[in-house]
mmCIF file of the C-alpha atoms, coordinates in Angstrom:
data_MODEL
# 
_entry.id   MODEL 
# 
loop_
_atom_site.group_PDB 
_atom_site.id 
_atom_site.type_symbol 
_atom_site.label_atom_id 
_atom_site.label_alt_id 
_atom_site.label_comp_id 
_atom_site.label_asym_id 
_atom_site.label_entity_id 
_atom_site.label_seq_id 
_atom_site.pdbx_PDB_ins_code 
_atom_site.Cartn_x 
_atom_site.Cartn_y 
_atom_site.Cartn_z 
_atom_site.occupancy 
_atom_site.B_iso_or_equiv 
_atom_site.pdbx_formal_charge 
_atom_site.auth_seq_id 
_atom_site.auth_comp_id 
_atom_site.auth_asym_id 
_atom_site.auth_atom_id 
_atom_site.pdbx_PDB_model_num 
ATOM 1   C CA . UNK A 1 1   ? -6.390  -291.162 105.517 1.00 0.00 ? 1   UNK A CA 1 
ATOM 2   C CA . UNK A 1 2   ? -7.015  -294.532 103.870 1.00 0.00 ? 2   UNK A CA 1 
ATOM 3   C CA . UNK A 1 3   ? -10.136 -296.661 104.298 1.00 0.00 ? 3   UNK A CA 1 
ATOM 4   C CA . UNK A 1 4   ? -10.219 -300.448 103.860 1.00 0.00 ? 4   UNK A CA 1 
ATOM 5   C CA . UNK A 1 5   ? -13.106 -302.913 104.016 1.00 0.00 ? 5   UNK A CA 1 
ATOM 6   C CA . UNK A 1 6   ? -12.371 -306.065 106.046 1.00 0.00 ? 6   UNK A CA 1 
ATOM 7   C CA . UNK A 1 7   ? -14.416 -309.277 105.686 1.00 0.00 ? 7   UNK A CA 1 
ATOM 8   C CA . UNK A 1 8   ? -16.226 -310.458 108.807 1.00 0.00 ? 8   UNK A CA 1 
ATOM 9   C CA . UNK A 1 9   ? -15.889 -314.185 109.562 1.00 0.00 ? 9   UNK A CA 1 
ATOM 10  C CA . UNK A 1 10  ? -19.135 -315.932 110.403 1.00 0.00 ? 10  UNK A CA 1 
ATOM 11  C CA . UNK A 1 11  ? -19.876 -319.580 111.199 1.00 0.00 ? 11  UNK A CA 1 
ATOM 12  C CA . UNK A 1 12  ? -23.316 -321.183 111.154 1.00 0.00 ? 12  UNK A CA 1 
ATOM 13  C CA . UNK A 1 13  ? -24.799 -324.690 111.272 1.00 0.00 ? 13  UNK A CA 1 
ATOM 14  C CA . UNK A 1 14  ? -27.384 -325.735 108.699 1.00 0.00 ? 14  UNK A CA 1 
ATOM 15  C CA . UNK A 1 15  ? -30.109 -327.625 110.520 1.00 0.00 ? 15  UNK A CA 1 
ATOM 16  C CA . UNK A 1 16  ? -32.475 -328.704 107.755 1.00 0.00 ? 16  UNK A CA 1 
ATOM 17  C CA . UNK A 1 17  ? -32.640 -329.806 104.129 1.00 0.00 ? 17  UNK A CA 1 
ATOM 18  C CA . UNK A 1 18  ? -34.777 -326.762 103.381 1.00 0.00 ? 18  UNK A CA 1 
ATOM 19  C CA . UNK A 1 19  ? -32.056 -324.489 104.737 1.00 0.00 ? 19  UNK A CA 1 
ATOM 20  C CA . UNK A 1 20  ? -29.438 -326.250 102.612 1.00 0.00 ? 20  UNK A CA 1 
ATOM 21  C CA . UNK A 1 21  ? -31.638 -325.905 99.538  1.00 0.00 ? 21  UNK A CA 1 
ATOM 22  C CA . UNK A 1 22  ? -32.166 -322.203 100.282 1.00 0.00 ? 22  UNK A CA 1 
ATOM 23  C CA . UNK A 1 23  ? -28.422 -321.646 100.569 1.00 0.00 ? 23  UNK A CA 1 
ATOM 24  C CA . UNK A 1 24  ? -27.657 -323.445 97.311  1.00 0.00 ? 24  UNK A CA 1 
ATOM 25  C CA . UNK A 1 25  ? -30.397 -321.531 95.498  1.00 0.00 ? 25  UNK A CA 1 
ATOM 26  C CA . UNK A 1 26  ? -29.009 -318.212 96.723  1.00 0.00 ? 26  UNK A CA 1 
ATOM 27  C CA . UNK A 1 27  ? -25.519 -319.170 95.560  1.00 0.00 ? 27  UNK A CA 1 
ATOM 28  C CA . UNK A 1 28  ? -26.834 -320.163 92.138  1.00 0.00 ? 28  UNK A CA 1 
ATOM 29  C CA . UNK A 1 29  ? -28.709 -316.867 91.768  1.00 0.00 ? 29  UNK A CA 1 
ATOM 30  C CA . UNK A 1 30  ? -25.608 -314.945 92.820  1.00 0.00 ? 30  UNK A CA 1 
ATOM 31  C CA . UNK A 1 31  ? -23.523 -316.452 90.034  1.00 0.00 ? 31  UNK A CA 1 
ATOM 32  C CA . UNK A 1 32  ? -25.997 -315.569 87.307  1.00 0.00 ? 32  UNK A CA 1 
ATOM 33  C CA . UNK A 1 33  ? -24.936 -312.912 84.851  1.00 0.00 ? 33  UNK A CA 1 
ATOM 34  C CA . UNK A 1 34  ? -21.166 -313.288 84.590  1.00 0.00 ? 34  UNK A CA 1 
ATOM 35  C CA . UNK A 1 35  ? -20.195 -312.461 81.015  1.00 0.00 ? 35  UNK A CA 1 
ATOM 36  C CA . UNK A 1 36  ? -17.793 -310.677 78.696  1.00 0.00 ? 36  UNK A CA 1 
ATOM 37  C CA . UNK A 1 37  ? -18.163 -306.896 78.649  1.00 0.00 ? 37  UNK A CA 1 
ATOM 38  C CA . UNK A 1 38  ? -17.868 -304.333 75.880  1.00 0.00 ? 38  UNK A CA 1 
ATOM 39  C CA . UNK A 1 39  ? -14.822 -302.445 77.174  1.00 0.00 ? 39  UNK A CA 1 
ATOM 40  C CA . UNK A 1 40  ? -16.301 -299.166 75.908  1.00 0.00 ? 40  UNK A CA 1 
ATOM 41  C CA . UNK A 1 41  ? -19.723 -299.649 77.515  1.00 0.00 ? 41  UNK A CA 1 
ATOM 42  C CA . UNK A 1 42  ? -19.306 -296.810 80.028  1.00 0.00 ? 42  UNK A CA 1 
ATOM 43  C CA . UNK A 1 43  ? -19.479 -294.324 77.154  1.00 0.00 ? 43  UNK A CA 1 
ATOM 44  C CA . UNK A 1 44  ? -22.646 -295.921 75.730  1.00 0.00 ? 44  UNK A CA 1 
ATOM 45  C CA . UNK A 1 45  ? -25.845 -294.655 77.438  1.00 0.00 ? 45  UNK A CA 1 
ATOM 46  C CA . UNK A 1 46  ? -27.911 -297.625 76.291  1.00 0.00 ? 46  UNK A CA 1 
ATOM 47  C CA . UNK A 1 47  ? -25.472 -299.921 78.121  1.00 0.00 ? 47  UNK A CA 1 
ATOM 48  C CA . UNK A 1 48  ? -24.968 -297.865 81.284  1.00 0.00 ? 48  UNK A CA 1 
ATOM 49  C CA . UNK A 1 49  ? -28.716 -297.866 82.033  1.00 0.00 ? 49  UNK A CA 1 
ATOM 50  C CA . UNK A 1 50  ? -28.611 -301.624 82.627  1.00 0.00 ? 50  UNK A CA 1 
ATOM 51  C CA . UNK A 1 51  ? -25.893 -301.297 85.270  1.00 0.00 ? 51  UNK A CA 1 
ATOM 52  C CA . UNK A 1 52  ? -27.353 -298.159 86.839  1.00 0.00 ? 52  UNK A CA 1 
ATOM 53  C CA . UNK A 1 53  ? -30.658 -300.002 87.303  1.00 0.00 ? 53  UNK A CA 1 
ATOM 54  C CA . UNK A 1 54  ? -28.816 -302.993 88.810  1.00 0.00 ? 54  UNK A CA 1 
ATOM 55  C CA . UNK A 1 55  ? -27.140 -300.744 91.387  1.00 0.00 ? 55  UNK A CA 1 
ATOM 56  C CA . UNK A 1 56  ? -30.480 -299.250 92.425  1.00 0.00 ? 56  UNK A CA 1 
ATOM 57  C CA . UNK A 1 57  ? -32.193 -302.656 92.574  1.00 0.00 ? 57  UNK A CA 1 
ATOM 58  C CA . UNK A 1 58  ? -29.488 -304.550 94.438  1.00 0.00 ? 58  UNK A CA 1 
ATOM 59  C CA . UNK A 1 59  ? -28.674 -301.852 96.994  1.00 0.00 ? 59  UNK A CA 1 
ATOM 60  C CA . UNK A 1 60  ? -32.347 -301.339 97.894  1.00 0.00 ? 60  UNK A CA 1 
ATOM 61  C CA . UNK A 1 61  ? -32.694 -299.144 100.965 1.00 0.00 ? 61  UNK A CA 1 
ATOM 62  C CA . UNK A 1 62  ? -28.901 -299.123 101.154 1.00 0.00 ? 62  UNK A CA 1 
ATOM 63  C CA . UNK A 1 63  ? -28.876 -296.683 98.235  1.00 0.00 ? 63  UNK A CA 1 
ATOM 64  C CA . UNK A 1 64  ? -29.910 -293.955 100.698 1.00 0.00 ? 64  UNK A CA 1 
ATOM 65  C CA . UNK A 1 65  ? -26.746 -294.504 102.759 1.00 0.00 ? 65  UNK A CA 1 
ATOM 66  C CA . UNK A 1 66  ? -24.262 -295.278 99.991  1.00 0.00 ? 66  UNK A CA 1 
ATOM 67  C CA . UNK A 1 67  ? -20.555 -295.187 100.774 1.00 0.00 ? 67  UNK A CA 1 
ATOM 68  C CA . UNK A 1 68  ? -19.168 -295.802 97.290  1.00 0.00 ? 68  UNK A CA 1 
ATOM 69  C CA . UNK A 1 69  ? -19.861 -297.371 93.913  1.00 0.00 ? 69  UNK A CA 1 
ATOM 70  C CA . UNK A 1 70  ? -16.981 -298.392 91.675  1.00 0.00 ? 70  UNK A CA 1 
ATOM 71  C CA . UNK A 1 71  ? -16.603 -299.769 88.143  1.00 0.00 ? 71  UNK A CA 1 
ATOM 72  C CA . UNK A 1 72  ? -13.339 -301.288 86.892  1.00 0.00 ? 72  UNK A CA 1 
ATOM 73  C CA . UNK A 1 73  ? -12.827 -302.704 83.405  1.00 0.00 ? 73  UNK A CA 1 
ATOM 74  C CA . UNK A 1 74  ? -10.049 -305.229 82.799  1.00 0.00 ? 74  UNK A CA 1 
ATOM 75  C CA . UNK A 1 75  ? -8.515  -306.280 79.467  1.00 0.00 ? 75  UNK A CA 1 
ATOM 76  C CA . UNK A 1 76  ? -6.220  -309.169 80.475  1.00 0.00 ? 76  UNK A CA 1 
ATOM 77  C CA . UNK A 1 77  ? -5.372  -310.252 76.929  1.00 0.00 ? 77  UNK A CA 1 
ATOM 78  C CA . UNK A 1 78  ? -4.128  -306.776 75.939  1.00 0.00 ? 78  UNK A CA 1 
ATOM 79  C CA . UNK A 1 79  ? -3.075  -304.917 79.092  1.00 0.00 ? 79  UNK A CA 1 
ATOM 80  C CA . UNK A 1 80  ? -1.132  -305.539 82.286  1.00 0.00 ? 80  UNK A CA 1 
ATOM 81  C CA . UNK A 1 81  ? 2.312   -306.802 83.246  1.00 0.00 ? 81  UNK A CA 1 
ATOM 82  C CA . UNK A 1 82  ? 1.312   -310.351 82.289  1.00 0.00 ? 82  UNK A CA 1 
ATOM 83  C CA . UNK A 1 83  ? -1.013  -310.585 79.291  1.00 0.00 ? 83  UNK A CA 1 
ATOM 84  C CA . UNK A 1 84  ? -3.141  -313.720 79.064  1.00 0.00 ? 84  UNK A CA 1 
ATOM 85  C CA . UNK A 1 85  ? -4.142  -314.574 75.509  1.00 0.00 ? 85  UNK A CA 1 
ATOM 86  C CA . UNK A 1 86  ? -7.759  -315.549 75.041  1.00 0.00 ? 86  UNK A CA 1 
ATOM 87  C CA . UNK A 1 87  ? -9.072  -314.046 78.280  1.00 0.00 ? 87  UNK A CA 1 
ATOM 88  C CA . UNK A 1 88  ? -12.088 -311.831 77.699  1.00 0.00 ? 88  UNK A CA 1 
ATOM 89  C CA . UNK A 1 89  ? -12.563 -308.219 78.754  1.00 0.00 ? 89  UNK A CA 1 
ATOM 90  C CA . UNK A 1 90  ? -14.551 -308.120 81.978  1.00 0.00 ? 90  UNK A CA 1 
ATOM 91  C CA . UNK A 1 91  ? -16.097 -305.808 84.552  1.00 0.00 ? 91  UNK A CA 1 
ATOM 92  C CA . UNK A 1 92  ? -15.621 -305.678 88.308  1.00 0.00 ? 92  UNK A CA 1 
ATOM 93  C CA . UNK A 1 93  ? -18.323 -303.656 90.077  1.00 0.00 ? 93  UNK A CA 1 
ATOM 94  C CA . UNK A 1 94  ? -18.569 -302.898 93.796  1.00 0.00 ? 94  UNK A CA 1 
ATOM 95  C CA . UNK A 1 95  ? -21.512 -301.397 95.708  1.00 0.00 ? 95  UNK A CA 1 
ATOM 96  C CA . UNK A 1 96  ? -20.827 -300.396 99.332  1.00 0.00 ? 96  UNK A CA 1 
ATOM 97  C CA . UNK A 1 97  ? -23.444 -299.005 101.720 1.00 0.00 ? 97  UNK A CA 1 
ATOM 98  C CA . UNK A 1 98  ? -23.977 -298.693 105.477 1.00 0.00 ? 98  UNK A CA 1 
ATOM 99  C CA . UNK A 1 99  ? -25.147 -301.820 107.296 1.00 0.00 ? 99  UNK A CA 1 
ATOM 100 C CA . UNK A 1 100 ? -28.715 -301.346 108.531 1.00 0.00 ? 100 UNK A CA 1 
ATOM 101 C CA . UNK A 1 101 ? -28.025 -303.082 111.876 1.00 0.00 ? 101 UNK A CA 1 
ATOM 102 C CA . UNK A 1 102 ? -24.518 -302.038 112.932 1.00 0.00 ? 102 UNK A CA 1 
ATOM 103 C CA . UNK A 1 103 ? -24.074 -298.478 111.676 1.00 0.00 ? 103 UNK A CA 1 
ATOM 104 C CA . UNK A 1 104 ? -20.292 -298.716 112.114 1.00 0.00 ? 104 UNK A CA 1 
ATOM 105 C CA . UNK A 1 105 ? -20.065 -301.350 109.397 1.00 0.00 ? 105 UNK A CA 1 
ATOM 106 C CA . UNK A 1 106 ? -20.903 -301.607 105.720 1.00 0.00 ? 106 UNK A CA 1 
ATOM 107 C CA . UNK A 1 107 ? -22.329 -304.184 103.338 1.00 0.00 ? 107 UNK A CA 1 
ATOM 108 C CA . UNK A 1 108 ? -20.723 -304.818 99.969  1.00 0.00 ? 108 UNK A CA 1 
ATOM 109 C CA . UNK A 1 109 ? -22.195 -306.390 96.830  1.00 0.00 ? 109 UNK A CA 1 
ATOM 110 C CA . UNK A 1 110 ? -19.769 -307.282 94.042  1.00 0.00 ? 110 UNK A CA 1 
ATOM 111 C CA . UNK A 1 111 ? -20.032 -308.277 90.401  1.00 0.00 ? 111 UNK A CA 1 
ATOM 112 C CA . UNK A 1 112 ? -17.189 -310.393 88.983  1.00 0.00 ? 112 UNK A CA 1 
ATOM 113 C CA . UNK A 1 113 ? -17.563 -310.499 85.216  1.00 0.00 ? 113 UNK A CA 1 
ATOM 114 C CA . UNK A 1 114 ? -14.772 -313.040 84.764  1.00 0.00 ? 114 UNK A CA 1 
ATOM 115 C CA . UNK A 1 115 ? -16.108 -315.639 87.162  1.00 0.00 ? 115 UNK A CA 1 
ATOM 116 C CA . UNK A 1 116 ? -19.009 -315.713 89.589  1.00 0.00 ? 116 UNK A CA 1 
ATOM 117 C CA . UNK A 1 117 ? -21.188 -312.797 88.501  1.00 0.00 ? 117 UNK A CA 1 
ATOM 118 C CA . UNK A 1 118 ? -23.136 -311.149 91.335  1.00 0.00 ? 118 UNK A CA 1 
ATOM 119 C CA . UNK A 1 119 ? -22.340 -311.972 94.957  1.00 0.00 ? 119 UNK A CA 1 
ATOM 120 C CA . UNK A 1 120 ? -24.678 -311.864 97.928  1.00 0.00 ? 120 UNK A CA 1 
ATOM 121 C CA . UNK A 1 121 ? -24.361 -308.816 100.256 1.00 0.00 ? 121 UNK A CA 1 
ATOM 122 C CA . UNK A 1 122 ? -21.427 -309.273 102.633 1.00 0.00 ? 122 UNK A CA 1 
ATOM 123 C CA . UNK A 1 123 ? -21.004 -307.427 105.930 1.00 0.00 ? 123 UNK A CA 1 
ATOM 124 C CA . UNK A 1 124 ? -17.586 -305.846 106.383 1.00 0.00 ? 124 UNK A CA 1 
ATOM 125 C CA . UNK A 1 125 ? -15.699 -303.946 109.050 1.00 0.00 ? 125 UNK A CA 1 
ATOM 126 C CA . UNK A 1 126 ? -13.951 -300.692 108.191 1.00 0.00 ? 126 UNK A CA 1 
ATOM 127 C CA . UNK A 1 127 ? -10.266 -300.196 108.929 1.00 0.00 ? 127 UNK A CA 1 
ATOM 128 C CA . UNK A 1 128 ? -8.965  -296.638 108.694 1.00 0.00 ? 128 UNK A CA 1 
ATOM 129 C CA . UNK A 1 129 ? -5.253  -295.816 108.672 1.00 0.00 ? 129 UNK A CA 1 
ATOM 130 C CA . UNK A 1 130 ? -3.312  -292.572 108.509 1.00 0.00 ? 130 UNK A CA 1 
ATOM 131 C CA . UNK A 1 131 ? -3.747  -289.063 109.883 1.00 0.00 ? 131 UNK A CA 1 
ATOM 132 C CA . UNK A 1 132 ? -7.196  -288.407 111.341 1.00 0.00 ? 132 UNK A CA 1 
ATOM 133 C CA . UNK A 1 133 ? -8.170  -292.070 111.728 1.00 0.00 ? 133 UNK A CA 1 
ATOM 134 C CA . UNK A 1 134 ? -9.364  -291.494 115.300 1.00 0.00 ? 134 UNK A CA 1 
ATOM 135 C CA . UNK A 1 135 ? -11.869 -288.898 114.055 1.00 0.00 ? 135 UNK A CA 1 
ATOM 136 C CA . UNK A 1 136 ? -13.334 -291.071 111.307 1.00 0.00 ? 136 UNK A CA 1 
ATOM 137 C CA . UNK A 1 137 ? -17.143 -291.270 111.177 1.00 0.00 ? 137 UNK A CA 1 
ATOM 138 C CA . UNK A 1 138 ? -18.798 -293.398 108.520 1.00 0.00 ? 138 UNK A CA 1 
ATOM 139 C CA . UNK A 1 139 ? -21.787 -291.036 108.455 1.00 0.00 ? 139 UNK A CA 1 
ATOM 140 C CA . UNK A 1 140 ? -19.530 -288.295 107.082 1.00 0.00 ? 140 UNK A CA 1 
ATOM 141 C CA . UNK A 1 141 ? -18.800 -290.466 104.029 1.00 0.00 ? 141 UNK A CA 1 
ATOM 142 C CA . UNK A 1 142 ? -22.368 -291.409 103.106 1.00 0.00 ? 142 UNK A CA 1 
ATOM 143 C CA . UNK A 1 143 ? -24.627 -290.006 100.392 1.00 0.00 ? 143 UNK A CA 1 
ATOM 144 C CA . UNK A 1 144 ? -27.971 -290.798 98.791  1.00 0.00 ? 144 UNK A CA 1 
ATOM 145 C CA . UNK A 1 145 ? -27.381 -292.521 95.450  1.00 0.00 ? 145 UNK A CA 1 
ATOM 146 C CA . UNK A 1 146 ? -30.685 -290.964 94.383  1.00 0.00 ? 146 UNK A CA 1 
ATOM 147 C CA . UNK A 1 147 ? -28.700 -287.734 93.963  1.00 0.00 ? 147 UNK A CA 1 
ATOM 148 C CA . UNK A 1 148 ? -26.904 -289.380 91.035  1.00 0.00 ? 148 UNK A CA 1 
ATOM 149 C CA . UNK A 1 149 ? -29.254 -289.433 88.071  1.00 0.00 ? 149 UNK A CA 1 
ATOM 150 C CA . UNK A 1 150 ? -28.633 -291.630 85.039  1.00 0.00 ? 150 UNK A CA 1 
ATOM 151 C CA . UNK A 1 151 ? -28.548 -288.444 82.967  1.00 0.00 ? 151 UNK A CA 1 
ATOM 152 C CA . UNK A 1 152 ? -25.750 -287.010 85.125  1.00 0.00 ? 152 UNK A CA 1 
ATOM 153 C CA . UNK A 1 153 ? -23.850 -290.309 85.043  1.00 0.00 ? 153 UNK A CA 1 
ATOM 154 C CA . UNK A 1 154 ? -23.900 -290.376 81.239  1.00 0.00 ? 154 UNK A CA 1 
ATOM 155 C CA . UNK A 1 155 ? -22.990 -286.680 81.019  1.00 0.00 ? 155 UNK A CA 1 
ATOM 156 C CA . UNK A 1 156 ? -19.921 -287.188 83.211  1.00 0.00 ? 156 UNK A CA 1 
ATOM 157 C CA . UNK A 1 157 ? -18.795 -290.158 81.109  1.00 0.00 ? 157 UNK A CA 1 
ATOM 158 C CA . UNK A 1 158 ? -19.225 -288.173 77.884  1.00 0.00 ? 158 UNK A CA 1 
ATOM 159 C CA . UNK A 1 159 ? -17.440 -285.104 79.286  1.00 0.00 ? 159 UNK A CA 1 
ATOM 160 C CA . UNK A 1 160 ? -14.510 -287.185 80.553  1.00 0.00 ? 160 UNK A CA 1 
ATOM 161 C CA . UNK A 1 161 ? -13.972 -288.879 77.205  1.00 0.00 ? 161 UNK A CA 1 
ATOM 162 C CA . UNK A 1 162 ? -14.447 -285.627 75.298  1.00 0.00 ? 162 UNK A CA 1 
ATOM 163 C CA . UNK A 1 163 ? -11.799 -283.860 77.388  1.00 0.00 ? 163 UNK A CA 1 
ATOM 164 C CA . UNK A 1 164 ? -9.068  -286.437 76.718  1.00 0.00 ? 164 UNK A CA 1 
ATOM 165 C CA . UNK A 1 165 ? -10.116 -287.960 73.385  1.00 0.00 ? 165 UNK A CA 1 
ATOM 166 C CA . UNK A 1 166 ? -7.259  -287.773 70.860  1.00 0.00 ? 166 UNK A CA 1 
ATOM 167 C CA . UNK A 1 167 ? -7.428  -290.179 67.913  1.00 0.00 ? 167 UNK A CA 1 
ATOM 168 C CA . UNK A 1 168 ? -4.154  -288.839 66.499  1.00 0.00 ? 168 UNK A CA 1 
ATOM 169 C CA . UNK A 1 169 ? -2.293  -289.679 69.708  1.00 0.00 ? 169 UNK A CA 1 
ATOM 170 C CA . UNK A 1 170 ? -3.885  -292.965 70.773  1.00 0.00 ? 170 UNK A CA 1 
ATOM 171 C CA . UNK A 1 171 ? -4.547  -296.340 69.141  1.00 0.00 ? 171 UNK A CA 1 
ATOM 172 C CA . UNK A 1 172 ? -7.606  -296.639 71.365  1.00 0.00 ? 172 UNK A CA 1 
ATOM 173 C CA . UNK A 1 173 ? -9.127  -294.989 74.447  1.00 0.00 ? 173 UNK A CA 1 
ATOM 174 C CA . UNK A 1 174 ? -11.859 -295.922 76.875  1.00 0.00 ? 174 UNK A CA 1 
ATOM 175 C CA . UNK A 1 175 ? -13.175 -295.220 80.366  1.00 0.00 ? 175 UNK A CA 1 
ATOM 176 C CA . UNK A 1 176 ? -11.423 -297.837 82.474  1.00 0.00 ? 176 UNK A CA 1 
ATOM 177 C CA . UNK A 1 177 ? -12.734 -297.009 85.947  1.00 0.00 ? 177 UNK A CA 1 
ATOM 178 C CA . UNK A 1 178 ? -15.338 -294.913 87.730  1.00 0.00 ? 178 UNK A CA 1 
ATOM 179 C CA . UNK A 1 179 ? -15.600 -294.224 91.466  1.00 0.00 ? 179 UNK A CA 1 
ATOM 180 C CA . UNK A 1 180 ? -18.692 -292.484 92.846  1.00 0.00 ? 180 UNK A CA 1 
ATOM 181 C CA . UNK A 1 181 ? -18.412 -291.154 96.399  1.00 0.00 ? 181 UNK A CA 1 
ATOM 182 C CA . UNK A 1 182 ? -19.894 -288.313 98.425  1.00 0.00 ? 182 UNK A CA 1 
ATOM 183 C CA . UNK A 1 183 ? -17.232 -286.005 96.999  1.00 0.00 ? 183 UNK A CA 1 
ATOM 184 C CA . UNK A 1 184 ? -18.292 -286.846 93.439  1.00 0.00 ? 184 UNK A CA 1 
ATOM 185 C CA . UNK A 1 185 ? -17.106 -288.779 90.390  1.00 0.00 ? 185 UNK A CA 1 
ATOM 186 C CA . UNK A 1 186 ? -13.537 -289.929 89.810  1.00 0.00 ? 186 UNK A CA 1 
ATOM 187 C CA . UNK A 1 187 ? -13.207 -291.146 86.200  1.00 0.00 ? 187 UNK A CA 1 
ATOM 188 C CA . UNK A 1 188 ? -10.130 -292.713 84.575  1.00 0.00 ? 188 UNK A CA 1 
ATOM 189 C CA . UNK A 1 189 ? -9.688  -292.511 80.795  1.00 0.00 ? 189 UNK A CA 1 
ATOM 190 C CA . UNK A 1 190 ? -7.099  -295.015 79.582  1.00 0.00 ? 190 UNK A CA 1 
ATOM 191 C CA . UNK A 1 191 ? -5.468  -295.191 76.161  1.00 0.00 ? 191 UNK A CA 1 
ATOM 192 C CA . UNK A 1 192 ? -2.654  -296.879 74.248  1.00 0.00 ? 192 UNK A CA 1 
ATOM 193 C CA . UNK A 1 193 ? -0.175  -294.408 72.768  1.00 0.00 ? 193 UNK A CA 1 
ATOM 194 C CA . UNK A 1 194 ? 0.670   -294.743 69.083  1.00 0.00 ? 194 UNK A CA 1 
ATOM 195 C CA . UNK A 1 195 ? 4.171   -293.399 69.611  1.00 0.00 ? 195 UNK A CA 1 
ATOM 196 C CA . UNK A 1 196 ? 5.473   -296.161 71.882  1.00 0.00 ? 196 UNK A CA 1 
ATOM 197 C CA . UNK A 1 197 ? 2.571   -298.570 72.622  1.00 0.00 ? 197 UNK A CA 1 
ATOM 198 C CA . UNK A 1 198 ? 2.513   -297.508 76.275  1.00 0.00 ? 198 UNK A CA 1 
ATOM 199 C CA . UNK A 1 199 ? -0.690  -297.138 78.282  1.00 0.00 ? 199 UNK A CA 1 
ATOM 200 C CA . UNK A 1 200 ? -1.562  -293.726 79.670  1.00 0.00 ? 200 UNK A CA 1 
ATOM 201 C CA . UNK A 1 201 ? -4.376  -292.842 82.069  1.00 0.00 ? 201 UNK A CA 1 
ATOM 202 C CA . UNK A 1 202 ? -5.943  -289.419 82.587  1.00 0.00 ? 202 UNK A CA 1 
ATOM 203 C CA . UNK A 1 203 ? -8.266  -288.552 85.492  1.00 0.00 ? 203 UNK A CA 1 
ATOM 204 C CA . UNK A 1 204 ? -11.465 -286.501 85.338  1.00 0.00 ? 204 UNK A CA 1 
ATOM 205 C CA . UNK A 1 205 ? -13.249 -285.363 88.525  1.00 0.00 ? 205 UNK A CA 1 
ATOM 206 C CA . UNK A 1 206 ? -16.651 -283.789 89.143  1.00 0.00 ? 206 UNK A CA 1 
ATOM 207 C CA . UNK A 1 207 ? -19.098 -283.284 91.988  1.00 0.00 ? 207 UNK A CA 1 
ATOM 208 C CA . UNK A 1 208 ? -22.269 -285.405 92.150  1.00 0.00 ? 208 UNK A CA 1 
ATOM 209 C CA . UNK A 1 209 ? -24.059 -282.926 89.888  1.00 0.00 ? 209 UNK A CA 1 
ATOM 210 C CA . UNK A 1 210 ? -21.461 -283.374 87.151  1.00 0.00 ? 210 UNK A CA 1 
ATOM 211 C CA . UNK A 1 211 ? -19.591 -280.088 87.598  1.00 0.00 ? 211 UNK A CA 1 
ATOM 212 C CA . UNK A 1 212 ? -15.869 -280.509 86.893  1.00 0.00 ? 212 UNK A CA 1 
ATOM 213 C CA . UNK A 1 213 ? -13.568 -279.976 89.861  1.00 0.00 ? 213 UNK A CA 1 
# 
């Protein structure tokens, strides 16, 4: 079963200068914070605290009905089918939680480190495909992000890197993505092989308490 988030289209008329000003101010605030990222920051506790706190702050009450949180680090000047010289390493972060009005839908907040920074919360429909789609219930996917302590987050990152760290085999390694769902953590450790310059990714999984699965 595969779950996709679909943007909802909404149209509104601005009826006053104050409303226009409010909209522009919100857009300006949303774009604040876009910046280059240290591609190894997920293995540095002093750095992860900043992002953990942002997730808690921006999700608000939504943290109690979280669907998923995901981190993805991109290195466009060094990795990928088409490498773009001069482009900085950047982070894409997604926070998805149940909508507080229509419980069938979710809201998503994104951070685009290569462009706009933080976005405003956006309501999205859920499209489920595959076996069991007719039995899908969003409530079955939700968890309280309060169950995920910063200490556990950092422990999982350290354990994932420790399990696959091999300086003799790789030119470099780092945690390239993290998905946090009700089932637990899904961590990808990526590295560039010394033998042939190819990229290799290993996966480390735990429950929400940090116990390896």
